[in-house]
N, C-alpha and C positions, 0 to 999 in steps of 0.2 A: 841566657840570651840577653844581650844589651838592650837598652831601651830603644835605641835607634833601629836595631835589627828587628825588634818586635813591631815597630811602627811600619817599617818597610814591608814586612810580611803581611801586616793587616791592611795597609793602604794601597799596596802595589801587587804583590804576588797573589793574594787571595782574590781580589777583583778580577785580575787577568785570568786566573785559573777558572773562575766562574764564567767569564766570557768565553773561554775556550770550550768549556763544557756545553754552554748554550749553542755555540757555533756548530759543534759536532752533532748535537741533538737536532738542530735546525737542518743540517745537511742530511741526516738520516730521514727526517720527515719529508723533505723535498724529494729525495731520490728513491725512497723505498715505501713510503706510506701515502703521500699525497700526490704522487706522480700522475695519477689518473683522475685528479680532482681539479676543477677550475680554480684559479687561472693557470695552473701548471700545464693543463692540457692544451693550451694555445701557444705555449712557448715555441714549439717547433714552427708553427705558422708565422710567428713574429720573426724568427730567425730567417726563414725563407724570404719573407717580404723585405727585410732589410738587405739581404744579399741581392735580391732582384732589383733593388732601387739604387745600386751602386753606380756612381759616375766618376769620371776622372777628377773633377774638382773636389767632390766630397771625399774621394780616396786620399787626396793630398791633405785635406783638413784633418781627416781621421788619423793620418800618420803623425801629424804634429801633436795632437792630443795624446796619442798612444805613446809617443816618444817622451812627452812630459812626465809620464808615469813609469818609464823604464827603470829597471833596477839601478843602472849606472847613474842616471840623472837624479833619481831620488836620493841616492847616497851622496852624490856630489852636492846637490842643493842643500841637503840637511847639514852637512859638514860646514859648508860655506856660510849659511845663515847662522848656525850656532856660533861660529867664530866671530861674525859681525856683531851678534848680540853680546857676546862676551866683551869684545873690545869697546863697544859703544856704551853698554850699561854697567860695565865693571863688576858684574856679579854672575854667578853660575846658575841662578834659578831658572831663567828663561831658556838658555841653551840646553840645560838638563831636561827641562820639560819637553822640548821639541825632539831631542834625540830619544828620550824614553818613549814618547808616543809612537814614533816611527818604528822603533825597535820592537815594541810590544805588539803592534799590529802585524809585523812581519813574522814573529814567533807564532802568534795565533793562526795566521794564514797558513804557515808551513805545516803546523801540526794538524790543522783541520784537513788539509789536502791529503795528509797521510792516512787519515781515518775515513775520508769520504772518497769513493771512486766514482767519478761522474765523467762521462765522455763529453767532449766538446761538441758544439752544434754540428748537425749533419749538413753543413754547407761548406763552400770553399773557404779555407782559412787564408787570410791575407798576411798572417804573420807565422813565423816558426814557433810552434807551441812547445813549452818546456814539458818535461815528463811529470807533470803534476795534474791533479784533478781539476776539472773545470770549476768546481765549487770550493771556495769562493774565488772572486777575481782579485789576484794580487795587485795588479795595476791600480784597480779602483780603490782598494783599501789603503794602499800606500799613498795615493794622491789625496785621499780624505785626511789621513793623519798629518801629512806634511803641509798641504796648502790650507786646510782648515785650521791647523795648529798655528801657522803663520798669521792667518787672518785674526785669530783670537788674540795673539800677542800684539798685533798692530792696533786692533780695536780697543784693547785695554789702555793703550797709550794715546789714542786719539782724543783730542780736546773738544770735539763737537760730535753731535749725533750724526751729522752728515758724513763726517770722516769715518765713523764706525760703520755706517751703512755702506759706504764706498768700498772699504776694505773687505767687508763680508761679501758684498756682491761680486767684486772682481775675483777674489780668490776662491770663493765657493763655486763659481762657475767652472773652474778647472776640473775638479773631480766629477762634476756632472757631465762635462764634455768627454772626460775619459771613459765614464761608464757607457755613454751612448756609442762612442767609437769602438769600444771593445766588443759591443754587440754587433755593430755595423760591420766590423772586420771579421765576424764569424768566430770569435774566440771565446765568447761566453753567452750563456743563457740569461734572460732577464733576471731570474731569481738569483743568479750568481752575483750580479752587481748590486742587487738590493741587499743581499747578505753582507757584502763588502762595506756598504755604508754603515751597517750596524757595527762591524768590526772596527773600522777606522774611527768612526765617531765616538764609540764607547772608549777606545783607547785614549783619545784626546780628553774625554771627560774624566777618566780615571787619573791620568797624569796631571791634569789641571788641578784637580782637588788635592792630589798628593803633593804637588810641587809648587803650584802658584798660589794656593790659598794660604795667605799669611796668618790667618787666625789659627791654623793648626801648628802645634809645636811638636818637634821630632824628639827632643831630649826629654829627660825626666822632669816633670813639672815641679816647681818649688812649692813647698807647703808653707802656708802663712805662719810667720813667726819662727820659721826654722832657720838656724844659723847656717851660713855658707859652709860647704864641705871643705875638708882639708884643714880645718882649724885656722881659717883666715882671721886676720886681726880686724876687730870691729871698726867701723868708720870713725873718723876723728870726732864727729859730732855726737856720737852715741855716749850716753852716760856711763861712767865707770861702775863696775860691779861693787856693791857695798860690802 
């Protein structure tokens, strides 16, 4: 196995696999072990209260946030932002980070729904639900990975604390709004969206460490005093061998 492949396995595949295992375990706990323990016992009441408080205005607002996290828009925004980052920064590090974070959360979400069978809330559903488990919320985890990922990239380039706070505040509000509206529209239980913050946020952290951390090297480290591989000619300033 090459040095780079080993590093990818260590820094990407292993953490994502551990996250998937945790998400499946969490889903089993929520749906089969702790379903009769507070606060999970009040989730149905929360779902009914949100459904009872629906109004025309909030229905429109919730549709906007729900659309911001739709699969089509998530993919489109990810591709467009990645292209802009590549063209502006002239390097692959930032676009690779964003694409990897969004892709990783999608894989964890999909595999988790295959392992966890949870029905959606017993209220009127305002959206057509895909044939996947209610746990976790794909809309929420995708919005966390994308919009928090973008916020991280912009905050890293911001020149002032005010700029960093602004980017974090504006873009972090998107997944929060998505989470609330997915519950409001009767598509997910509260614990579904909480778990999705874990999924999306952890994927951002994993990929930030693997891709954005410049202190980490992906190739084989050079040993002190070791001659370059391939029999390269010593630098001109080096003394000739005696």
